[in-house]
C-alpha positions as CSV (number, residue, x, y, z in Angstrom):
1,M,19.7,241.5,67.5
2,M,23.3,241.5,68.8
3,K,25.7,238.7,68.0
4,K,27.0,236.6,70.9
5,N,30.3,238.5,70.9
6,G,28.4,241.8,71.3
7,A,29.1,243.1,67.7
8,K,26.2,244.4,65.7
9,P,25.8,242.3,62.4
10,V,26.8,244.2,59.3
11,A,24.1,245.1,56.8
12,R,25.9,243.7,53.7
13,I,29.0,241.7,52.8
14,I,30.8,242.3,49.5
15,A,33.7,240.0,48.4
16,L,35.9,241.1,45.5
17,E,38.7,238.5,44.7
18,E,36.4,235.7,43.8
19,A,37.4,233.5,40.8
20,F,35.7,231.6,38.0
21,L,37.0,229.4,35.1
22,H,35.6,229.7,31.6
23,P,35.5,226.4,29.7
24,K,37.3,227.7,26.6
25,L,40.3,228.8,28.6
26,R,40.2,225.6,30.6
27,E,40.8,223.8,27.2
28,L,43.9,225.9,26.6
29,Y,45.6,225.6,30.0
30,P,48.3,223.0,30.6
31,A,46.9,219.6,31.6
32,S,48.8,219.6,34.9
33,Y,47.2,223.0,35.9
34,V,43.7,221.9,34.8
35,K,44.1,218.8,37.0
36,L,44.7,221.1,40.0
37,L,41.8,223.4,39.2
38,D,39.5,220.4,38.7
39,M,40.2,219.4,42.4
40,L,37.7,222.1,43.3
41,K,34.9,219.9,41.9
42,G,33.2,222.4,39.7
43,R,33.2,225.4,42.1
44,L,35.3,227.4,39.7
45,T,33.1,226.8,36.7
46,D,29.8,227.4,38.6
47,V,28.6,231.0,38.4
48,G,24.9,230.5,38.9
49,P,22.5,229.1,41.5
50,E,25.0,226.8,43.2
51,R,27.5,229.5,43.8
52,I,24.8,231.8,45.1
53,R,23.6,229.0,47.4
54,R,27.2,228.8,48.8
55,M,27.2,232.6,49.2
56,D,23.9,232.5,51.1
57,A,25.1,229.8,53.4
58,A,28.1,231.8,54.5
59,G,26.3,235.2,54.4
60,I,27.9,236.9,51.4
61,D,25.6,239.3,49.5
62,L,27.7,240.1,46.4
63,Q,30.9,238.7,44.7
64,V,33.0,240.7,42.3
65,L,34.0,237.9,39.9
66,S,37.2,237.6,37.9
67,H,38.8,234.9,35.8
68,V,41.2,232.6,37.5
69,Q,44.9,233.3,36.8
70,P,46.6,233.5,34.3
71,G,43.5,234.6,32.4
72,V,44.6,235.2,28.8
73,Q,48.0,236.6,29.6
74,T,50.0,233.6,28.6
75,L,48.3,233.1,25.2
76,E,49.2,234.2,21.7
77,R,48.2,237.9,21.2
78,N,45.3,237.6,18.7
79,T,43.9,234.7,20.7
80,A,44.1,236.7,23.9
81,V,42.3,239.6,22.3
82,R,39.5,237.5,20.9
83,L,39.0,235.3,24.0
84,S,39.1,238.2,26.5
85,K,36.1,239.8,24.6
86,E,34.2,236.5,24.5
87,V,34.8,235.7,28.2
88,N,34.0,239.3,29.3
89,D,30.7,239.2,27.3
90,W,29.8,235.9,28.9
91,L,30.5,237.3,32.4
92,G,28.5,240.4,31.5
93,G,25.5,238.1,30.7
94,I,25.9,236.3,34.1
95,I,25.9,239.7,35.9
96,Q,22.8,240.7,33.9
97,D,21.0,237.6,35.1
98,Y,22.0,238.1,38.8
99,P,22.6,241.9,39.1
100,T,22.3,242.0,42.9
101,R,24.6,239.0,43.5
102,F,27.5,239.5,41.0
103,A,29.7,242.3,39.6
104,G,32.8,241.9,37.4
105,F,36.4,242.7,36.9
106,A,37.4,242.6,33.2
107,M,40.0,240.2,31.9
108,L,42.5,242.1,29.6
109,P,44.8,241.0,26.8
110,T,47.8,242.8,28.2
111,Q,50.0,241.4,25.4
112,S,48.4,244.2,23.4
113,P,48.1,247.3,25.7
114,L,46.0,249.4,23.3
115,D,43.6,246.5,22.8
116,A,43.6,246.0,26.5
117,A,42.8,249.6,27.2
118,D,39.9,249.6,24.7
119,E,38.6,246.3,26.2
120,L,38.7,247.9,29.6
121,E,36.7,250.8,28.4
122,R,34.2,248.6,26.6
123,T,33.5,246.5,29.6
124,I,33.1,249.5,31.9
125,V,30.8,251.5,29.5
126,Q,28.8,248.7,27.9
127,L,28.8,245.9,30.5
128,G,29.0,247.8,33.7
129,F,32.2,246.2,35.0
130,K,33.9,247.7,38.0
131,G,37.5,247.6,37.0
132,A,40.0,245.0,35.7
133,L,42.1,242.2,37.2
134,I,45.6,241.7,35.8
135,N,47.6,238.6,36.8
136,G,51.0,240.1,37.5
137,H,53.6,240.3,34.8
138,T,53.0,239.5,31.1
139,N,55.8,237.4,29.8
140,G,58.2,239.0,32.2
141,H,57.0,242.6,31.6
142,Y,55.5,244.6,34.4
143,L,52.9,247.4,34.4
144,D,55.4,250.1,35.2
145,E,56.9,249.7,31.8
146,D,55.9,252.5,29.3
147,V,54.3,250.1,26.9
148,F,51.5,249.5,29.4
149,S,50.7,253.2,29.9
150,P,47.6,253.1,27.7
151,I,46.0,250.6,30.2
152,L,46.8,252.8,33.2
153,E,45.8,256.0,31.5
154,R,42.5,254.5,30.6
155,A,41.8,253.1,34.1
156,Q,42.5,256.6,35.5
157,A,40.2,258.3,33.0
158,L,37.4,255.8,33.7
159,D,38.1,256.1,37.5
160,V,38.2,252.3,38.0
161,P,40.8,250.2,39.9
162,I,43.1,247.6,38.6
163,Y,43.4,244.6,40.8
164,I,46.9,243.0,40.5
165,H,46.6,239.3,41.2
166,P,49.5,236.9,41.9
167,T,51.0,234.8,39.3
168,D,54.2,232.7,39.1
169,P,57.4,234.8,38.9
170,P,59.4,234.8,35.7
171,Q,61.2,231.5,35.0
172,A,64.6,232.8,35.9
173,I,63.4,233.6,39.4
174,I,61.6,230.3,39.7
175,D,64.8,228.5,38.7
176,S,66.9,230.5,41.3
177,Y,64.5,230.4,44.3
178,Y,61.8,227.7,43.9
179,K,63.0,225.0,41.6
180,D,64.2,222.8,44.5
181,C,61.5,224.2,46.9
182,P,58.2,224.3,44.9
183,A,56.1,224.3,48.1
184,M,57.4,227.8,48.8
185,M,55.7,229.2,45.6
186,Q,52.2,229.9,46.8
187,G,52.7,231.0,50.4
188,W,55.9,233.1,49.7
189,G,56.7,233.3,46.0
190,W,53.3,234.8,45.0
191,P,53.1,237.5,47.6
192,V,56.7,238.5,47.1
193,E,56.2,238.7,43.4
194,T,53.0,240.7,43.6
195,G,54.4,243.0,46.3
196,T,57.5,243.6,44.2
197,H,55.2,244.5,41.2
198,L,53.4,247.1,43.3
199,L,56.6,248.6,44.6
200,R,57.9,248.9,41.0
201,L,54.8,250.9,40.2
202,I,55.5,253.2,43.1
203,S,59.2,253.5,42.7
204,S,59.1,254.2,38.9
205,G,56.8,257.2,39.3
206,V,53.7,255.6,37.8
207,F,51.5,257.3,40.4
208,D,53.1,260.7,39.6
209,R,52.2,260.2,36.0
210,F,48.7,258.9,36.9
211,P,47.9,260.5,40.3
212,N,44.3,259.3,40.4
213,L,45.1,255.7,39.4
214,K,43.8,253.1,41.9
215,I,45.6,249.7,42.4
216,I,44.2,246.9,44.5
217,V,46.3,244.0,45.8
218,G,45.0,241.1,47.9
219,H,46.2,238.9,50.8
220,M,46.4,241.7,53.3
221,G,48.8,243.7,51.1
222,E,51.1,241.0,49.8
223,L,53.5,241.4,52.8
224,I,54.1,245.1,52.3
225,P,52.3,246.5,55.4
226,F,54.4,244.4,57.7
227,G,57.7,246.0,56.5
228,L,56.3,249.3,55.4
229,K,58.2,251.6,57.7
230,R,61.5,250.2,56.6
231,I,60.4,250.0,52.9
232,N,59.3,253.6,53.1
233,T,62.6,254.9,54.4
234,A,64.8,252.8,52.2
235,L,62.9,253.1,48.9
236,T,61.9,256.8,49.4
237,M,65.4,258.0,50.3
238,G,67.0,255.7,47.8
239,N,65.0,257.0,44.9
240,W,65.5,260.6,45.9
241,L,69.3,260.1,46.3
242,L,69.5,258.4,42.9
243,A,67.6,261.2,41.3
244,S,69.9,263.8,42.9
245,Q,73.0,262.0,41.7
246,A,71.6,261.6,38.2
247,K,71.0,265.3,37.6
248,G,72.6,266.4,34.4
249,T,73.6,262.9,33.3
250,E,72.1,260.5,30.7
251,S,70.5,258.5,33.5
252,A,68.5,261.5,34.6
253,R,65.8,260.3,32.2
254,I,65.1,257.4,34.5
255,A,61.7,258.0,36.2
256,C,61.4,257.8,39.9
257,M,58.7,258.7,42.4
258,Q,58.3,262.3,43.7
259,K,56.6,261.5,47.0
260,S,57.1,258.9,49.8
261,V,56.0,255.3,49.6
262,F,53.7,256.0,52.5
263,Y,51.9,258.7,50.5
264,Y,51.2,256.4,47.5
265,M,50.2,253.4,49.7
266,R,47.5,255.6,51.3
267,A,46.5,257.7,48.2
268,N,46.5,255.1,45.4
269,V,46.6,251.6,46.9
270,F,43.9,249.4,48.4
271,I,44.3,246.0,49.9
272,T,41.9,243.1,50.5
273,T,41.7,240.4,53.1
274,S,41.6,237.5,50.6
275,G,43.1,234.4,52.1
276,A,44.6,236.3,55.1
277,F,42.1,236.0,57.9
278,D,44.3,237.0,60.8
279,Q,43.6,239.7,63.4
280,A,47.3,240.6,63.9
281,A,47.7,241.1,60.2
282,L,44.6,243.2,60.1
283,N,45.8,245.3,63.0
284,C,49.0,246.0,61.2
285,A,47.3,246.8,57.9
286,I,45.0,249.3,59.6
287,A,47.9,250.9,61.5
288,E,49.8,251.4,58.3
289,L,47.1,252.1,55.7
290,G,44.0,253.0,57.6
291,I,40.7,251.1,57.5
292,D,39.4,253.1,54.5
293,N,42.0,251.3,52.3
294,I,41.0,247.8,53.2
295,L,38.3,245.7,51.6
296,F,36.8,242.3,52.4
297,S,37.6,239.4,50.1
298,V,37.6,235.6,50.4
299,D,39.4,234.2,47.3
300,D,36.5,231.8,46.7
301,P,36.7,229.0,45.8
302,F,40.3,228.7,46.9
303,G,39.4,230.4,50.2
304,D,36.7,229.3,52.6
305,N,33.6,231.6,52.6
306,F,32.7,230.6,56.1
307,E,36.2,231.3,57.4
308,G,36.3,234.7,55.8
309,V,32.9,235.7,57.1
310,D,33.7,234.4,60.6
311,F,36.9,236.5,60.6
312,L,34.9,239.5,59.6
313,K,32.3,239.0,62.3
314,K,34.9,238.4,65.0
315,A,37.4,241.0,64.1
316,N,38.3,243.5,66.8
317,L,36.7,246.5,65.1
318,S,34.2,249.2,65.9
319,T,30.8,248.9,64.2
320,E,31.7,251.7,61.8
321,D,35.0,250.1,60.8
322,R,33.4,246.7,60.4
323,E,30.9,248.1,58.0
324,K,33.6,249.8,56.0
325,L,35.5,246.6,55.7
326,A,32.4,244.5,54.9
327,Y,30.9,246.7,52.2
328,K,31.2,250.5,52.5
329,N,34.7,250.7,51.1
330,A,33.8,248.4,48.2
331,E,30.7,250.5,47.4
332,R,32.9,253.7,47.4
333,I,35.9,252.4,45.5
334,L,34.0,250.3,42.9
335,K,31.0,252.7,42.7
336,L,28.7,249.9,43.5
337,T,25.0,250.6,44.1
338,S,24.6,251.3,47.8
339,G,22.4,248.8,49.6
340,I,21.6,248.7,53.3
341,D,19.4,245.6,52.9
342,S,20.9,242.2,52.3
343,H,20.0,240.4,49.1
344,R,20.9,237.0,50.3
345,N,18.4,234.3,51.4
346,S,19.1,234.2,55.2
347,S,16.6,231.5,56.0
348,F,17.9,228.3,57.6
349,S,18.6,225.4,55.3
350,F,20.1,221.9,55.8
351,F,22.6,222.8,53.0
352,S,23.8,225.8,55.0
353,F,24.1,223.8,58.3
354,K,26.0,221.0,56.6
355,A,28.3,223.4,54.8
356,K,29.1,225.3,58.0
357,V,29.9,222.0,59.9
358,K,32.2,220.8,57.1
359,S,34.0,224.1,57.0
360,R,34.6,224.0,60.8
361,I,35.8,220.4,60.7
362,A,38.2,221.2,57.8
363,R,39.6,224.3,59.6
364,T,40.1,222.4,62.9
365,L,41.9,219.6,61.1
366,M,44.1,222.0,59.2
367,S,45.0,223.9,62.4
368,F,45.9,220.6,64.1
369,L,48.1,219.5,61.2
370,V,50.1,222.6,60.7
371,R,50.6,223.9,64.2
């Protein structure tokens, strides 16, 4: 049966930037942050039947779960190592209970890169996780620094992606840019910070050292696709010029990329739609990266499942490209079990009807308020 807009319904929907909060980490986060998280009324802490009921209502078959930022990355080293294992084991148990509805990204104690690499391998081999999610910098240190090479090397060897999720910039940047404009942080500060992190990986030659490494970023590419032509020219030529000038000097040891930014963005980088449900943005991302590098995500519970699925259904895409975005790219990149049959309960329920109406009212009100 065709949908009203003429598009054939997709066989499956997979979302892969979907957050949860573990109670032990909730106890360790600042009270002001916990107060904000608690505004979601338990949707972060629920990873069972109620979350599945919300997924069913919107039409989502599988969520790839990851712990809400900052994970364990702001904690003392030994505490981070211990709690990452405990939370990952807990998530592994949830996935074992609902294997057709949930998959997982590991939480890593990046303060200790060797422990983090070992934990990545353990979660992939023993728990069946599909990669890891890292919340940006760790105490001002970024993944392009040599100290983090064990994590990147292990991810490449295991052939699993690392999802770089936004976090607050280092304090010096916050003080310079956002101290007097805190409302800018989420909509501008986070994507700029995450996009900069990704460009550091590219510019420093990380993908030359690890040519099969896969990196995922959310929010339709963290602003990069929209300036990619200029970024490609300036960063590519700038790196090559610096490398040429540095030959035979002490600074020649500084690593830089060997190919173009365009090359790495298409060979090593994948982006998701999380929280960026906009046709113009999708058009740009497809033009710059290609549909094979774009995956569907919602950012549940911060994003609206209904809004995300409506965007997917109404997007101006061919049937083949819509299926790639909805689930085929995720199955390929995360090596998820292929499934052409939906696992969700698609029968009508009053809960589904009520949730859909509430979502539409909320979106209409928001559109009115911010236009």
